[in-house]
C-alpha positions in Angstrom: 0.0 0.0 0.0 2.2 2.8 -1.4 1.5 6.5 -1.6 3.6 9.2 -3.2 3.6 12.4 -1.3 4.5 15.6 -3.1 5.2 19.1 -1.5 6.3 17.3 1.7 7.8 19.9 4.0 10.8 18.5 5.9 10.4 20.8 8.9 6.9 20.0 10.0 5.3 17.3 7.8 7.9 14.6 7.1 8.0 13.3 10.7 4.2 13.2 10.9 3.9 11.4 7.5 6.4 8.8 8.7 4.6 8.3 12.0 1.1 8.1 10.6 2.2 5.8 7.7 3.6 3.4 10.1 0.4 3.4 12.1 -1.7 2.8 9.0 0.6 0.2 7.5 1.6 2.3 4.4 4.7 2.8 2.5 5.5 6.4 1.4 7.6 8.0 -1.4 8.3 11.5 -0.1 9.2 14.4 -2.4 9.7 18.0 -1.2 8.9 19.5 -4.6 5.6 20.1 -6.3 4.5 17.4 -8.8 5.6 18.1 -12.4 6.4 16.1 -15.5 10.0 15.7 -14.4 9.3 14.1 -11.1 6.0 12.3 -12.0 8.0 9.1 -12.3 8.1 9.0 -8.5 4.4 8.0 -8.6 5.1 4.7 -10.3 4.0 1.9 -8.0 1.6 4.2 -6.1 -2.2 4.0 -6.6 -2.5 7.3 -4.7 -0.6 10.6 -4.7 -0.8 13.3 -2.1 -0.4 17.0 -3.0 -1.0 20.5 -1.6 -2.0 23.7 -3.5 0.2 23.0 -6.5 -1.2 23.0 -10.0 -2.3 19.6 -11.2 -3.3 20.1 -14.8 -4.5 17.7 -17.5 -1.1 16.8 -18.8 0.1 15.9 -15.3 -3.0 13.9 -14.6 -2.6 11.9 -17.8 1.0 11.2 -16.7 -0.2 10.0 -13.3 -2.7 7.8 -15.0 0.0 6.3 -17.2 1.9 5.5 -14.0 -1.0 3.7 -12.5 -2.3 6.4 -10.2 -6.0 6.1 -9.4 -6.5 8.7 -6.6 -5.2 12.2 -6.0 -5.8 13.7 -2.5 -4.9 17.3 -1.6 -4.0 18.4 1.9 -6.4 21.4 1.5 -10.1 22.1 1.7 -10.2 23.7 -1.8 -9.3 21.6 -4.8 -9.6 24.1 -7.7 -5.9 23.6 -8.3 -6.7 20.1 -9.6 -8.3 19.6 -13.0 -11.2 17.5 -11.8 -12.7 17.1 -15.2 -9.4 15.7 -16.6 -9.1 13.4 -13.6 -12.7 12.1 -14.3 -11.8 11.5 -17.9 -8.8 9.5 -16.8 -10.7 7.5 -14.3 -8.9 9.1 -11.4 -10.7 10.0 -8.2 -10.0 13.2 -6.2 -10.2 13.8 -2.5 -9.6 16.7 -0.1 -8.7 17.1 3.5 -10.9 19.6 5.4 -9.4 21.0 8.6 -10.8 23.0 11.5 -12.1 26.4 10.6 -10.5 28.2 13.6 -7.2 29.0 12.1 -8.4 30.7 8.9 -11.2 32.4 10.9 -8.8 33.8 13.4 -6.5 35.0 10.7 -9.4 36.7 8.9 -10.4 38.7 12.0 -6.7 39.6 12.5 -6.5 41.0 8.9 -9.7 42.9 9.4 -8.4 44.5 12.6 -5.0 45.2 11.0 -6.6 46.8 8.0 -9.0 49.1 9.8 -6.2 50.2 12.2 -3.7 50.8 9.4 -1.2 48.3 10.9 0.7 47.9 7.7 1.6 51.6 7.6 2.2 51.6 11.4 4.7 48.7 11.2 6.4 50.4 8.2 7.0 53.6 10.1 8.1 51.8 13.3 10.7 49.9 11.3 12.1 53.3 10.3 11.8 54.7 13.8 9.2 57.2 12.6 6.8 57.5 15.5 4.5 60.2 14.1 0.7 59.8 14.1 -0.4 61.7 11.0 -2.4 59.5 8.6 -2.6 56.6 11.0 -6.0 57.3 12.5 -8.0 54.0 12.5 -11.6 52.9 13.0 -13.3 50.8 15.6 -14.9 47.6 14.5 -18.1 48.2 16.5 -18.8 51.2 14.4 -18.7 49.3 11.1 -20.8 47.0 9.0 -19.0 43.8 7.9 -20.1 41.8 4.9 -19.2 38.1 5.0 -19.5 36.3 1.7 -19.8 32.6 2.1 -21.0 31.0 5.4 -19.5 27.6 5.2 -17.5 26.3 8.2 -15.0 29.1 8.0 -17.3 31.9 7.1 -19.7 30.9 9.9 -16.9 30.8 12.4 -15.8 34.3 11.3 -19.4 35.5 11.9 -19.4 34.1 15.4 -16.0 35.7 16.1 -17.0 39.1 14.8 -20.2 39.1 16.8 -18.2 39.7 20.0 -17.0 43.0 18.6 -20.5 44.5 18.4 -20.4 45.3 14.6 -23.3 44.9 12.3 -22.9 41.7 10.2 -24.4 41.1 6.8 -23.9 37.7 5.1 -24.5 36.1 1.7 -24.6 32.4 0.8 -26.6 30.2 -1.5 -27.4 28.0 1.5 -28.4 29.8 4.6 -27.7 28.5 8.1 -29.9 29.0 11.1 -26.9 29.2 13.5 -25.5 32.1 11.5 -28.8 34.0 11.7 -28.2 34.3 15.5 -25.5 36.8 14.7 -26.0 38.1 11.2 -28.5 38.9 8.5 -28.6 37.2 5.2 -29.0 39.7 2.4 -28.5 39.9 -1.4 -25.0 40.5 -2.6 -26.0 43.9 -3.9 -26.8 45.0 -0.4 -23.4 43.9 0.8 -21.7 45.9 -1.9 -23.7 48.9 -1.0 -23.7 48.9 2.8 -20.6 47.1 4.0 -17.6 49.0 5.3 -15.6 45.7 5.4 -16.0 42.7 3.0 -14.4 39.4 3.7 -14.5 36.4 1.2 -15.0 32.8 2.2 -16.2 31.0 -0.9 -14.7 28.3 -3.0 -13.5 29.4 -6.5 -15.9 28.4 -9.3 -16.4 29.5 -12.8 -19.5 31.4 -11.6 -17.6 33.6 -9.0 -14.3 34.0 -10.8 -13.5 37.8 -10.4 -16.5 38.2 -8.1 -14.9 41.4 -7.0 -14.2 43.4 -10.2 -14.8 46.8 -11.7 -18.6 46.5 -11.7 -18.9 45.3 -8.1 -16.3 47.7 -6.8 -18.2 50.6 -8.3 -21.2 49.6 -6.1 -19.2 49.7 -2.9 -18.7 52.4 -0.3 -15.8 54.8 -0.8 -12.9 53.5 1.4 -14.2 50.0 1.7 -11.9 47.4 3.2 -11.5 44.0 1.5 -10.1 40.9 3.1 -9.5 37.7 1.1 -8.3 34.4 2.8 -10.1 32.2 0.2 -8.8 32.2 -3.4 -6.9 34.9 -5.2 -9.0 34.7 -8.4 -12.1 35.8 -6.6 -10.6 39.3 -7.2 -9.8 40.9 -10.5 -6.3 42.2 -9.7 -6.2 45.0 -12.3 -9.6 46.4 -11.2 -8.5 46.1 -7.6 -5.2 47.9 -8.0 -7.0 50.7 -9.8 -9.5 51.0 -7.0 -6.7 51.2 -4.4 -4.9 53.9 -6.4 -8.0 56.0 -6.7 -9.0 55.5 -3.1 -12.2 53.6 -3.7 -10.7 50.7 -1.7 -9.3 52.1 1.5 -7.4 49.1 2.7 -7.0 45.4 2.1 -5.7 42.2 3.7 -4.8 39.6 1.1 -3.6 36.1 2.1 -4.1 35.0 -1.5 -3.5 36.5 -4.9 -4.0 35.6 -8.5 -1.4 33.4 -10.3 0.3 32.5 -7.0 1.1 28.9 -8.1 4.9 28.3 -8.2 5.6 31.4 -6.0 4.4 30.6 -2.5 6.2 28.2 -0.2 9.5 28.7 -2.0 12.4 31.0 -1.3 12.5 33.6 -4.1 14.4 36.4 -2.4 17.0 36.4 -5.2 14.6 35.9 -8.0 12.7 38.3 -10.3 9.1 37.3 -9.8 6.7 37.1 -12.8 3.7 38.5 -10.9 3.4 42.3 -11.3 0.1 42.3 -9.4 1.8 40.9 -6.3 4.5 43.5 -6.6 1.9 46.3 -6.8 -0.1 45.0 -3.8 3.1 44.8 -1.7 4.0 48.4 -2.7 0.8 49.9 -1.1 1.1 50.9 2.6 -2.6 50.2 3.1 -2.5 46.6 1.8 -1.3 43.7 3.9 -0.1 40.7 1.9 0.8 37.3 3.3 1.7 34.2 1.4 -1.4 31.9 1.6 -0.8 30.8 5.2 -4.0 31.7 7.0 -4.6 27.9 7.4 -1.1 27.3 8.8 -1.4 26.1 12.4 -0.2 23.1 14.4 -3.7 21.7 14.4 -3.9 22.1 10.6 -0.7 20.2 9.9 -1.6 17.3 12.1 -5.1 17.0 10.7 -4.4 17.2 7.0 -1.4 14.8 7.1 -3.4 12.1 9.0 -6.7 12.6 7.1 -5.1 12.6 3.7 -3.3 9.3 4.4 -6.5 7.8 5.8 -8.3 8.9 2.7 -5.8 7.0 0.6 -6.1 4.0 2.8 -9.9 3.9 2.5 -9.8 4.3 -1.2 -7.3 1.5 -1.7 -9.4 -0.8 0.6 -12.5 0.0 -1.3 -14.3 1.4 1.7 -16.6 4.4 2.1 -14.4 7.6 1.9 -15.8 10.8 3.4 -12.9 12.8 1.9 -13.6 11.8 -1.7 -15.0 14.8 -3.7 -15.0 13.7 -7.3 
């Protein structure tokens, strides 16, 4: 029972993978790099491969199929980085590894607070020993209306956390939850665009919501609106977003994800010229906080996704019911 694990981080995942594989009676082929056509040969002999947020396109999936791979699991909740249709055509099943919502929810609230209190600019000045106050006047969360788009496990947790600050909370989701209604009001998206001082995104990326925040929706928002994104970068049209920051329509932002981040995050690029102008622009703004897709990254997350992703492979190979299989 062999599994090939890609993107295996040596400093926090390797030991856990080794420990859990021994418990489950599995053999592992561990690779620190993302899967590609050069290292796909490592999957020979494995019915399952295990990845993280690396691009798994149709060409790579066909190569996996040719090596005998039947199941691809990702150590993430989202699986939009995997070409699920190509996998289906190749007869390959796909699974994910949901983890507790607390880490991303906490990080979201942190980015909201940092954005409305101008923490990016404050830290920049402090690093230069500039202790002046002009331009650093922030706002209090209790005085604001927050729009939460998506009330799945993470979005619902964000709503509960925000309720303690006394702010007004508007939410939107195709599927409403009674427990969310204790703290927030479900409204149409148009109302969130119009009334929210802060908007935070918690939806999966689909064809329907690609560039959910773009020129048209930004035009409907309040002047000085704050946008937080800990979901997927392509929910935001980067060009329209940058223009709105430059003209002041967007007053601040906290971005844990950006468009076209594949191949950038989780690698050391300090001596490289990056081919992502949008990221460079975002980083240049004092009112935009950018982190490298790590809102999920907690001790609880690592332990959960390593163990569950291996258990998912085991259940698949044993032909048993698999709660992590998504397609």
